N, C-alpha and C positions, 0 to 999 in steps of 0.2 A: 503495500500500499503506499502510497506516494505521500510524504509529509508536506511539502511546501507546494504552492498554488501557482497556476500563472498571472495571478493578480499580485501573488506576494514577487513574483520576479518582476513584473512592471515597477511596483514599487521601488526596487534597488534600480531598475534602470533608470527611472526617473530621478531620485536621486544622484546616482553617477552622473547624467546628463546635465542637470542643473545646479549640482554643488551645494546645494541648500535645500533643508527638508522644506522650508515656506513656499521656495519655487514649485518644486514637487508636488506639493498638497496643492497647491492652485491649478495645478496643470491636471491633476487625476480628480481634481473635486473631491477630495477627502481633507479630513481636519489634521492639521498637525500631528497634534499627540497621538491620534490613530495610526499614522504613518510611522511616527517614531518606535510603538509600539510593535508595529507587522515587522520593520527593519529589526528590531531588538529580538524578536521571535526567530527572523531566517539565520541570525546570527548564533544563537543558543542552538539551533538545530544543527549549523555547521561547525558549531564549539571553534568557531574562527572571528576574528573582527573585520567586517568589510569595508567599514568608514571610522575616520576619527572624526569624532563630533565634539567641539570645544565651543563653549556659552560665548557669541559674540563674533566668531570666527567662520569660514565657510568650510562648508564639509568636505574633507579630504578622503581620498579611496587609499587602503592599505595596498600593498603590492598583491596580497593574495585577492584583493577586493578588485584589483585591476582584473587580472586572469579571470576572475568568476564571472565579472560585468560582462566581459567577452561571450562566454560561455552564455551566458543568460540572455543577449540579446540575441545569440544564434538560435536560441530555443524559442523566442520571441518572435522573431522574423519566419520560422517555420510554421507555428501556430497561426500567425497572421493569413500565410499563403493558404492554409487548410482551409482558415474560418473565410475566405473569399473565395466565390465559385470562380469569380474573375480571373484572381491570381493562378489560381490553378489551371486555368486553360491556358492561359500565357504566361509560360515559366520565365523566373525572372531572368533578364540577361547578365547580370553580373553585381557584385557588391562592392561596395567602397568606401573608405572612410577617409573623410576631408579631417585635418588636424587644423587648428587656428590658432596663433598666440593669443592670450587671454584680452589685450590692447586694442588688438584689431578686430577680433571678432564683432563688437557693436556696430562698427561700421560698415563690414563687409559681408558678414554671414549670409543675410538677407539675399541679396542678389548673387552670390556665387554658388549658394544652392538652388535656386532659379536656373541659374546661367547652367549647371549641369546636369540638372534633369531635365532642363530641356533638350540638351545636346543627347542625353543618356534617357529618354523617357522610358524605358523598361527594367531600367537596374535600380537597384537598392543604395541610396545615398544615404550615408550616417555621417555625425559629425562628433568632435570632441575639442573642447577648449581647454588651453592649457597652458604653463609655463613654460620657458623654452628647454628646461631641463626634460620637464614629461614630454614635449615633443618630441625631443632628439630620439629617448629612450623608446619611445612608444614608435618609431618607425624603426627603429633597430629591431624592435621587436614584432613588426609587420602588425602592428595594433592599427597604425595608421600609414593608408596607403601613401598620401600628398599631404604636405602643410604647407597654408599662407604663413609667414612671420617674418619677423626681422634676420638681416644677416648675421645672428650673434651666438656664438656658442656651438658653433658646427664644424665638424673639421672635414677630410678628406674622403670620409666614408659617406658623402652625403653630395648628392647631385644638386646644383642649383639654377634655377634660371629665374634672371630678374623680370619682375613685374613693373615695377615703379620706385620713386625715391619720392621719401616726404623730408621737408624743412622742420626743423624743432621750434617750437614757439615758447616764448615766455608767458608764465601768465601769472597777472598781479593785479591790484586793485586800480579801479577805475582813476583815483587821483594819487597813484604815486607818480613820481617825476617821470619814470621812463613810459610812461603808460600812453603818452602823446606822440611818442618817436615813432616813426618809419619803420623801424626794425633798432634791434639793439645786440651788440657784440656781447660775444664772452667775457672779454674785460669790463663791461660794464656792470655784468653781472658776479663778478670772481669777487667783490665784499659784499655783497647782498646776502641776507639769509634765504637758504636755499629749502625746495620742499621738491623730493625725491622719490623715486618708485624704491619699493623696498626689495623688488625682486633683485638678486646678486649680479646677473649678468646687465641688466638696465642701470643698475647705479655705477659699476665700475665703467661702462660706456659713458656714461655720462662726467663722470669723474676724469675721464682719458683725456677728455675732449679740452677741460681746462689744463692737464697735465702740457696738452700741446702748448698751450700760451705762458708755460711756466707758473701758473697760479694753481693757490688750494683754496678752493671753494668753501663756503661755511654751511655744511649741511645741516639745518635747523629741526625738520622732521623727514621721517619715509612714509612712506602709504603705500599700500598695497593696491588703492582703487583710483581712476580716474577722478571721479566724483567728490572722493575725500579731498584730494590736491586740489583741485577745481575751489572746494569750499573753503578751504585753508586758506590761500589765495587771494579771492574776493574778500575775504576778512583781515587781512594785512599780516597775517603768519609767516608769510616770506612769499617767495618768486617760486612758480612751478615751473618744472622747462617737460614739454610731453610732447611727444611726436604723433598722438593720434588724436582725433577732437570726438565732440565738438569742443574748438579750442576757445571762442571766443561767448560775447553773449551776458551770461549768467550763471551763477552757481545754483547747484540742485535745491537751494533753499529761496532761490531769486535773487540773490543779490550780485549787483552789474560785478560785471569780471571783463578785465581788458588782457588782451592776446596780442602780444609784438613778436613778428620774426625774429628769428635768431640768424645773424648776416653771415657767417664764417660759412663757406663753401663745403668744407671738410665735415661740418656738422650733419649734413645731410645724412639719410639712412635709406638703405634699398630694402625695400619688401621683395621677397622671392618666393617662390613655389619650392619648396624642397622635398626631396623622396630618397631615401636609403637606396646607396647601389648596390648592397647585397641583400635587400629585403625581396621577398614575394611580390610579384607583379603580375597583376592581372589583366585581362586584355583592356579594361576598360580605362586604364591609367592614363594612357597616351589620349584619348578623346575627351576624357575629363579636365586633364592640364590643362589641353587647348581651349577648352571652353573658360578655363580658367583665364589664361593670358587674354582670351577675346575680352574678357568683362572688364578687365583693368583697360586694356587697349581701348573701348568705347567710355571709359567711365569719365 
């Protein structure tokens, strides 16, 4: 007799995809406490932790959880096909998992999924949003087929295809002395309190930009989310440096926010399409990759 149900597998999949109990609960139309209890029941049955859950922090998959989630998603995919007569008549022509760096995902995920699904209407397209380290590991372990990310932290084990380049912006209060400038230099920012992302490669990259001009910047805050950076910057807690948007307008709480481009050419950062050279390559990787390239070309 099977103890775990497909519904419980759906709960595991949703929490893994959303990275939060609240987001998964809203998607599944269940209460957050009910979802939490269901996940605990699955973990007790398995005798292993699937997720690291800390108050006030995103839910993270354990190493065991990542492997288990991949198997769960395979089971759910097969179950959906068996439950859908149309899918049973028209077999899936392939399956692809697209990875996106977490700061780029909000800007690009919708149109990239549209582009890939339009190119491959019979394929099953999944996605995973993660940090640099997780994307690299999952590509090497064939959990992710291709990924849209910044060209940071990838060695010769990966094939890269340039998509575009983005200019960093300095985020600040609208009454900051620098806010009315058309652009600012790293030298302008070198003596100001900065707000940087906590992610290791991101921090090292930005600090490296300042070292190229012989400066040691002052880091006042390290954050994990763009909206936190924007809020702190809008309220005068420092100047944020970000490569992804929305960059100007207002912070999440409505406080006005200024965004000024950083002028140095060497500060521009390429966005790339990456895949592991040694990873398993399905027949749909090439057309999916071309659909993503075309989406960036037409943006």
